[in-house]
C-alpha angles and dihedrals in degrees: 000000000000124000090255091053092055091052104036122058136167123207123170088222094056121068091337091296096301114149109268138177106270113264093017141075090232108124127216085233092060092050091050092047091053093048091047089051089058101260116146124231088251091056091049091050091049091051093046110037092183091065125088130202088249091055092052091048090048089053090053091048091048091053091048091054092046091052093045089067092054128067111220121196113192114224116227126196093255095056101052 
């Protein structure tokens, strides 16, 4: 079991199966949204006391791995 696998779990009965931090209902998606909105890891930890820095970093690593499997081609105005 990798470090990510001990932190990130998916259960169809929890948050509709979205990947969450183990033992919480905090989704990887929520963590990424907060980071994208400019929140720091410290601010996220303050808002969610059940989280740890390691859990947040595991969420980021999980997202990186998920995106690695997909090829994303940005659409520009000239190609629509």
